[in-house]
N, C-alpha and C positions, 0 to 999 in steps of 0.2 A: 076827247083826247085825254092825255095823261097829266097827272098832279106832280111836279117835280119840286123836290128840295136843293136849292144851290147854296153849298157851303163853302166859303172862302173869305179870309179875311181882307182882300182887296176889294174895294168897291168897284173898280174898273172892269176885274174880271166876272164878278156876279152881274152887272149891268150888261156886259157883252153876252153872255150865255142867256141871260133873261130875254135880250133882244132876239137872238135866233130861236129860242124856244117858243116865244110866244108867237112869232112868225109862223111857227109850225102849228101853233092851236093850242099849245100846252098852257096850263097854269103853272105859275112860278112862285115859290114862297123862298125868301133868303134868309140865310143865317151867317153872322160873321166869324164864329168860331165853333168848336166842338161843343161846348157847354149849351151854347144857344140852339145848336142842332138839336141836341138831346132833349131839350126843352119843346121844341117844335114837334119833334117826332112823338113825344109823349101825349100831345094834344091834338095832332092831326094825321090823317091818313095820307100816305104818299105812294105813288107807283114806282118812283126811281129816286136815287140820291145822287147828287154830283158831289163829292168830299174831297176838298184839299188835305193835303197831309199836314204841312207845317203851318201851324195857326197858334195864336197865343191862348191862354187860358186852358184848352184842351185840345190836343191834336187830332187829326183826322183820324189816325190808326185807333186811338185810344177811343174816340166817340164810335167808329165803327164795330169795336169789339163789343161795345155795350149795346149797339142796336142789334147785332147778330145774336145775342142772348134771347131777344124776344121775337125777332122777325128775319125773314129771308128776302126782305125787300132788296130789289136790285141795287148795286152801289157801283158807281164809277169812280175811281180815285183820281185826283190830279196832284201833281208835285212838279216842282221845279228842279228835283233832282231825278236822275236816272238809274241810280246805284241799284243793284240787284237785290240789296238787303230791304229796300223800300218795297219793290216788287212782290218778293217772296213773302215780307210781312203782311201785305194786303191780300194777296192769293190765299195765305193760309187761312185768313178771316173769312173766305168765301166771297170776296170782292169779285165782281163780275167782269171788270175791265179797268185798265190802267192807262192814263194819259199823261205824258210828260209836256209840260210848259216849256217854251211857247207852243201853243196848239192852234190848230186851224178849227175855228167854230163850226165850220160845215163838216169837217170830219167828226168831232166831237157829236154833233146831232145825227150823223149817219150812225154812229155807234149806239147812241140812246135809242133811235128809232128800231135798230135791229134788236137790240135787248128787249125792248119793251114788246116787241113782235113775238119773240121766242118765248118769254115769260107767261104772255097771255095765253098760250097754247099747251102749257104744261100738263093741265089737267085730262088731255086726250089721250087714254090708254086703251086701246081696245080688246087686249087680252093679256092673261098672265104670260110673261116671257122671261125666261131664265136660261142663262149660259152657264156651262160648268166645264171647267178644264183643269185637271189634277186638283189642287185644293182652292182653286178659286171659284168662287160663285157669285154672280152678277144676275140680280133680280131687277130688270128693267123696270117692271110695273112699280114696284114698290121703292125704287131708287135706293137698294140695299147691297153692298158689296161686302162679302165675307172672305176672310184669308184663313184657311185651315180652321173653319168654325168660329172665327171670331170677326165680328163688325168692325169693318175698316171705317175710319172717320175721314171721309173725302169732302172737299170743298164741291160746291155746285158745278164750278167750271171743270174740276177733275171728273166728276161723274159724266158731264156731257161729253168730254173728250174720250173718255174710256168706252162709253157706249158706242159713239161714232166710229172708233177704232175696231170694236168688237163686231159690229155690223157690216164692217168693211175689211173683215180679217184676211191676212194673206194677200192683201192688195198693198202695192206701193203708194203711199200717200205722201204727196209733196207738201212742203210747208205751205205754200198758197192755198192749196185745197183745204187743208186742215183749219187754216184761219177762216176762210170763207164760209166753210160748212159749221164750224164749231162756233165761231165768234159772230157770223152772220153778216159780216161787211166784206166789202173788197179788201184784197191785201194791200197794205200801204208801205210795205218794203222792209219793217221792223220785225223780225221772226225772234226777238229776244222773248216776247210775251208768250209765244208757243214753246220754246227751248225751256222757259222757267216752269210751266205747267208740267211738261213732260218729266222734268226733274222731280217735281213735287209727287206727280202721279207713280213714277217708279219708286220712290222712297214709300208711299202708301200701300203700293202693292208687295212690298217686300221681296220674298222669294220668287214671286211670280212676275216681278219687273222684266225677268227675262223674257216675258212673250213680246214687249215692246222693243223692236230691233231698230237701231239707228242706221239709215241709209246714207251714207256721207254724199253730201252735196245734192241731196234730194229730199229727204225728209224722213218719215218714219212708217213702219210696217207692224201690225200686230198679227204675231204668228200664232193662229190656233186651229183647232180642230173643226 
């Protein structure tokens, strides 16, 4: 099973997550703040990190930013605040998921299991696959997106969302379908995560954000050739 790093300044939160994670067979290492997390990360290998945002000494966003300089290890952010600023800040760093406190530990474990399953299979690329439309080029195999010849800087989740939408181009995709297929867990009723990622993806695509069409009351569609 996986080795998890749980980072939170609240002992009760760390204990709760450890209980459920160890029940699922995972190994758990704890850290009480962002600086402690960086020390742990520098000396041990982890399969996934659960990171609180608001912590003393060093906050979770700053710690995640440092980790992302050296690794693409999956990160799930925890926060007592649900503001869009926190969500966008985390997603721009390449955070894989975002959970607002108070949370269901069972739901958290479902999200963790889905992320572990998805990231474990990233190496399987059967052949070179490239999609082109106007000045947009998407290399699925190399995970590279270029806009008018310039490489776009997308987060891991933006890549997955764009890839899925292109592979299902010209199809109306509901929010529930996108959450389930891209995030890998059952839809729990909060579509703000998806909408925030669509917003970030459109910004990353620049003039070719026009290919992502909002279907009011339904979801989104990628209009492609």
